[in-house]
MARSE-112615 format. One record per residue (C-alpha): residue number from 1; residue in three letters; chain; x, y, z. Coordinates in steps of 0.2 Angstrom, whole numbers, plus 5000, padded with zeros to 4 digits. Layout:
MARSE-112615
+-----+------+-----+------+-------+------+
: seq : type : mol : east : north :   up :
+-----+------+-----+------+-------+------+
: NUM :  ALA :   A :    X :     Y :    Z :
...
+-----+------+-----+------+-------+------+
END
This chain:
MARSE-112615
+-----+------+-----+------+-------+------+
: seq : type : mol : east : north :   up :
+-----+------+-----+------+-------+------+
:   1 :  UNK :   A : 5076 :  5031 : 5639 :
:   2 :  UNK :   A : 5062 :  5028 : 5626 :
:   3 :  UNK :   A : 5059 :  5041 : 5612 :
:   4 :  UNK :   A : 5044 :  5045 : 5602 :
:   5 :  UNK :   A : 5050 :  5055 : 5587 :
:   6 :  UNK :   A : 5042 :  5065 : 5573 :
:   7 :  UNK :   A : 5052 :  5067 : 5556 :
:   8 :  UNK :   A : 5048 :  5076 : 5540 :
:   9 :  UNK :   A : 5054 :  5072 : 5523 :
:  10 :  UNK :   A : 5066 :  5086 : 5516 :
:  11 :  UNK :   A : 5061 :  5081 : 5498 :
:  12 :  UNK :   A : 5042 :  5079 : 5500 :
:  13 :  UNK :   A : 5037 :  5091 : 5514 :
:  14 :  UNK :   A : 5019 :  5083 : 5515 :
:  15 :  UNK :   A : 5027 :  5066 : 5521 :
:  16 :  UNK :   A : 5028 :  5064 : 5539 :
:  17 :  UNK :   A : 5032 :  5050 : 5551 :
:  18 :  UNK :   A : 5030 :  5046 : 5569 :
:  19 :  UNK :   A : 5040 :  5032 : 5577 :
:  20 :  UNK :   A : 5047 :  5025 : 5593 :
:  21 :  UNK :   A : 5065 :  5020 : 5597 :
:  22 :  UNK :   A : 5078 :  5018 : 5611 :
:  23 :  UNK :   A : 5092 :  5025 : 5600 :
:  24 :  UNK :   A : 5086 :  5041 : 5592 :
:  25 :  UNK :   A : 5102 :  5045 : 5582 :
:  26 :  UNK :   A : 5103 :  5027 : 5576 :
:  27 :  UNK :   A : 5085 :  5026 : 5570 :
:  28 :  UNK :   A : 5086 :  5043 : 5561 :
:  29 :  UNK :   A : 5102 :  5037 : 5552 :
:  30 :  UNK :   A : 5092 :  5021 : 5547 :
:  31 :  UNK :   A : 5078 :  5031 : 5540 :
:  32 :  UNK :   A : 5090 :  5041 : 5530 :
:  33 :  UNK :   A : 5099 :  5026 : 5524 :
:  34 :  UNK :   A : 5083 :  5018 : 5517 :
:  35 :  UNK :   A : 5082 :  5004 : 5529 :
:  36 :  UNK :   A : 5064 :  5007 : 5533 :
:  37 :  UNK :   A : 5051 :  5001 : 5520 :
:  38 :  UNK :   A : 5039 :  5015 : 5524 :
:  39 :  UNK :   A : 5051 :  5030 : 5523 :
:  40 :  UNK :   A : 5064 :  5024 : 5511 :
:  41 :  UNK :   A : 5057 :  5033 : 5495 :
:  42 :  UNK :   A : 5055 :  5050 : 5504 :
:  43 :  UNK :   A : 5073 :  5052 : 5510 :
:  44 :  UNK :   A : 5081 :  5062 : 5517 :
:  45 :  UNK :   A : 5072 :  5065 : 5533 :
:  46 :  UNK :   A : 5074 :  5079 : 5547 :
:  47 :  UNK :   A : 5070 :  5077 : 5565 :
:  48 :  UNK :   A : 5055 :  5089 : 5569 :
:  49 :  UNK :   A : 5053 :  5084 : 5588 :
:  50 :  UNK :   A : 5056 :  5070 : 5600 :
:  51 :  UNK :   A : 5049 :  5066 : 5617 :
:  52 :  UNK :   A : 5058 :  5056 : 5630 :
:  53 :  UNK :   A : 5050 :  5044 : 5642 :
:  54 :  UNK :   A : 5058 :  5034 : 5656 :
:  55 :  UNK :   A : 5043 :  5021 : 5655 :
:  56 :  UNK :   A : 5042 :  5011 : 5639 :
:  57 :  UNK :   A : 5023 :  5008 : 5640 :
:  58 :  UNK :   A : 5020 :  5027 : 5641 :
:  59 :  UNK :   A : 5031 :  5030 : 5626 :
:  60 :  UNK :   A : 5022 :  5017 : 5616 :
:  61 :  UNK :   A : 5005 :  5024 : 5621 :
:  62 :  UNK :   A : 5010 :  5042 : 5616 :
:  63 :  UNK :   A : 5016 :  5035 : 5599 :
:  64 :  UNK :   A : 4999 :  5026 : 5597 :
:  65 :  UNK :   A : 4990 :  5042 : 5602 :
:  66 :  UNK :   A : 5000 :  5053 : 5589 :
:  67 :  UNK :   A : 4995 :  5040 : 5576 :
:  68 :  UNK :   A : 4976 :  5041 : 5580 :
:  69 :  UNK :   A : 4964 :  5054 : 5573 :
:  70 :  UNK :   A : 4964 :  5066 : 5588 :
:  71 :  UNK :   A : 4983 :  5063 : 5590 :
:  72 :  UNK :   A : 4986 :  5068 : 5572 :
:  73 :  UNK :   A : 4976 :  5084 : 5575 :
:  74 :  UNK :   A : 4986 :  5088 : 5591 :
:  75 :  UNK :   A : 5002 :  5085 : 5582 :
:  76 :  UNK :   A : 4997 :  5096 : 5568 :
:  77 :  UNK :   A : 4993 :  5110 : 5580 :
:  78 :  UNK :   A : 5008 :  5108 : 5591 :
:  79 :  UNK :   A : 5023 :  5100 : 5582 :
:  80 :  UNK :   A : 5022 :  5101 : 5564 :
+-----+------+-----+------+-------+------+
END
């Protein structure tokens, strides 16, 4: 499975991150361990939601959409 996930910083509630992975638990642990340059300074992180896909391309397209202007508006209304 391929996962698109949304996480929020516990220490800085305004900080949000959207990502893509095949191992959700391992990836969240990596964010909380400071192994991602973009998220290290806002640790710890909590999972807000995730969406599973059988098709890698569709998962990547959904992640790309959530990072676009209309996708951010959609996520703000539905997930955050």
